[in-house]
N, C-alpha and C positions, 0 to 999 in steps of 0.2 A: 323280758326279751326285747320289747319295743323300745324300752329306755336305753338298753345296750346298743341297739341299732342306731338310735337317734344320736347317742353320744359318739359312736364311731363315725357317723356321717359328719357330725360337727367337727370332730378332730381332723377328719380328712379335708374338709373345707378350709379349716384353719391352716393346715399344712400347705394346701394348694395355693392359698392366697399369699403365703410368705415365701414360696419357692422362687428361686432365681429364674426369671424368664429366659427362654432360649435366646442366645445372641445370634444375630445375623451378620455374617462376614461377607462383604461384597468383594468378589474376585473377578478379574477380567479373564475372559476366555479368548486366547490368541492362538488359533491353530496354525497360523502362518509364521515363518515360512514352512516348517514342518515339525512342529513341536509335539511329537507323538506321545511323549509322556503326559502332556496336558490333556490330549484327546483321550488317553486311557484313564487318566484320573477322573474325568467326567463320565466316560462311558461305563467304567466299572464301579463308580460310586466310591472310589478310594478316599477322596477328600471329604465326602459326606461322612464316611465312617470314622475318620480321624477327628473331625470337628465334633462329632456326636459324643465322643469321649469327654469333651469339655463343655457339654451343654450348648453347643453352637451348631449352626447350619450354614451352608454355603449358598450364596446367590450369585449366579454367573452373569457376567455382562460382556457381550461380544464387542470389544473395543480393541482394534488392532494397532492403531496409531500410537506410538510412544508418546507423542506430544499430547494427544487427547487423553491418554491414560494419566499423564502427569497432571493435567488440568482437572480431571475427575478426582484424583487424590487430593489435590489442593482444595477442591470444593467439598470434600468429605463424602462423596458418593461412591468412592472406591477405597477399599482398605488394602488390598494386595494387587499390584499389577503383576500378573503371572509371567509376562514376557515383555521385556523392554530392551531395545538396542542401546548400546552405550552412548551413541551420539545423542539420542533423545535424553538419556539419563543425565549426561554431563551438562547439556544446555539447560535443561530444566533446573538442575541443582544450582547452576551459576546464576539463574534468574531468581533465586531465592526460595525455591521449593525444597523444603526440608525432608528429603527422601533418602532412604537407605537400602542398600543391596542386602538381601537376606540369603540368596542362593544363586548358583549358576543355573543355566538352562542348556546352552549349547555353544559350540565354537564352529558355526556353520559357514565357513568360507566358500564352499562350493555351491551353496544354494542362492547366492546373490550373483547376478550376471548382467553384463552389458550385451544386449542383443540387437543385431542389425536387422533391418527389414528384409523380407523375402526378395530374392533376386540379387541381393548385394553380394559382392565378391571382393571384399577388402578387409582391412583390419582397423584398429583403433585410430591409426594415423590418418585414415581416409575420412574421418568424421570432422575434420577441420571445416568450420563454417556451416556445419550441418545442425539439424534440430534433434535434440535428445530429450526425451520425457522421463521424469522420475520424481520421486517424493523429496521435496526440499527439507533439509535439516535432519536427515536420517542417514543410516549407515550406507544406503545406496548412493547418496550424493557424495559421501565421503569416499566411497569406492571409486566413483567416477573421477573425482579430482585426483586420486592416487594413480588411477590408470592413465589419465592424461599426463600427469607429471612424469610417469615412468616412460612415456613416449614423447618427452620433450615438448609437451603442450600444457596449456592452462585452461581453466574453465571458460575464461573470456574468449577462447578460440572456438567455442561452440555456442549454440543457442540453447540454453537450458530452460526447459518448460516444466514448471512445477505441477505435477499431478500424481495422485495415488497410483499404486501398482495396477489395479484393474483398468483404470482409465488410460494409463500409459500403454498397457497391453492392447487395448482397443484402438488407440491412436496408431500404434505400430501396425496392427492388422489392416487398418484403413489406409495406411501409407501416408498419413499426415505428418509423421515424424520419421527421421532416418534411423533412429535407434531408441531403445527404451531400457530402463533399469528395471529388471524383473526378478522375481523370486520364485522358488520352488515349482509348483505345478504350472505356473505361467510360462516358465522356461520350456517345459515339455510341449505345452500347447502352441507356443510360438514356433518351436522346431518342427512340430507336426505340420504347421502351415508354411514351412519352407524358410523360416527365419534362421539366422546364423548367430551362434554365441561367439562374440568377439573376445570376451575375457570374463573371467569370474573374479571374485574378491581374492582368491588364493594367489599369493605372491605379491599382492598389492597392499592389503590391510589384513589385520587379524581380528575379525569381528567376533564379539561374544554377545550372547543374549543372557539377561539376568532377570531374576525375580526381585521386585522392589516393593517396599511399603513406606509408610510415613514414619518418621522418628517417633511420633506420638503413639501410633499403633504398636510399634515394636517395643516401646517402653512399657505400655500398659497391658499388652497381651503377648508376652513371651511364649506362653504355652501354645497359643494358637499359631504363632509363627513356626514353632517347632513341629506342630501338627501338620502344617502345610508342607514343610520340608520332608517329614516322614512319608506323607502321601506321595510326594514326588519321587522319593527313592523307591517306594513300593511299586510305583508305576514303571520305573526303570527296570526293576526286577521282573515285573510282569512281562515287559517287552522281551527281556532276555530269555525267559522261560516259556513264553507263549507267543513267539514272534509272528507266527502265521495269523493268529487271531488278532494281534495288535495291528498288523499290516492291513487287515480287513477294515479295521476302524479308520485308519489313516487314509486308505484308498477311497473309502466312501465319503469321508469328510472333504477331501480335495478333488474328488471327481477324476481320479487318475486310475490307471491299471495297477494291479498288485505289484507287477514288476517295477513300474515307475515309483510306487510307494517304497519299495525295497531300496531303490537307488537313492531316493530322498532321505530315507533313514540313514543310509551309509554316509551321505554327504553332510548330514546335520551334526554329527559328532555330539550327541546328547551327553549331558553330564549333570552333576548336581553341586559338586564342591567348587568353591573359588580357590584356585591355585595361584602360585606366584606368577606364572605365565599370564594369568588373567589380569593381575594387578599391573604387570608390565605393559600389557596391551591397553589397559585403561589409561595409564599415564601417557602412552604414545598417542592415544586417541585425543586426549585433552590437548596435548601439544599441537597435534595436527589441526584440530578445530580452531585453536587460537591463531596459528600461523596463517590459516586460510580465511580469517575474519568471519568464522561461523559462530564464534562465541568469544566473550571477553576473558582476559587472563585473570588469575587470582584465585582459582579454585584448588583446594587441597583435596585430591581424590581419595586420600586415606580416610578422610572424614565421612566418606559415603558408605563405608562398610559397617553394617550392624554386627554385633557379636552373636553369632548363631553357631549351631553345630556344623553348618555348611561353609562357614567363613573362617573358622578357627585355624585353618591351614596357612592363612596369610596374616593372621592377627594374633600371634602368640602372647602379646601383651594385653589382649582383651579377653576377659573371662566370659565364657559362654553363659547364656541364661540357664542352661540345663545343668 
């Protein structure tokens, strides 16, 4: 009996030593502007469950900036950037980062806004010669340029101060700038303090948010890419079936009321699949960035789409990995 037990222990030890070690997939956690499906993916352990089917585990990294996500992927410390705006995507790709879109996230035109300071009683045209704070090289700067253009103005007509959204919000509240480019819950907080929304992205640009990985990761780990997409779609289904519970998650994460979270969800236009309208918007974004000297010309945006189950709607010539 002792010999049998010893043999069993030896066989188990031998099997354990040759088993494939669990793979860690580094994924960014980007709850802003209001990516509720991502919040639900983490809160409900949906991505953990899908990765576990492929002997992998997720490690979350809270990096909101698209530029910083691109740098992290280039450095090899991030495998999947869960949410990246197309401005950051295009500029990073043009600078040589070999990154690919694997899925859609949202078409959130209403969650980006140009907000004037409290006590102001004007519109976009009244900002000529004034100070505006916002994140350079992102969708909000693109929105500002479009808003100015649509009011017969240019960015040179204002003083643009580069700062991230939280700092831009604080500058607006302190009265050190005349307007700020804000997103999601910061818009509500500014309005609660008496600030005025001068314009949103709607009617000026068609922003989309996408999930991105490196070409190397997409080529070497197609099953994990599909597992990520599956988890995202399950999160969307959870939001549809358990919206009250999902809104609790979003409201807590953003520090807003449940009613405000409901508004943000409606404004966000969450989705998963890349459609032809998104490709059209991507092409328009590339042209806009080039025309306004925010990036160099010469990028073929069609090369940025990886063949996945979420992108097959715009890439009939590309065979899916699945």
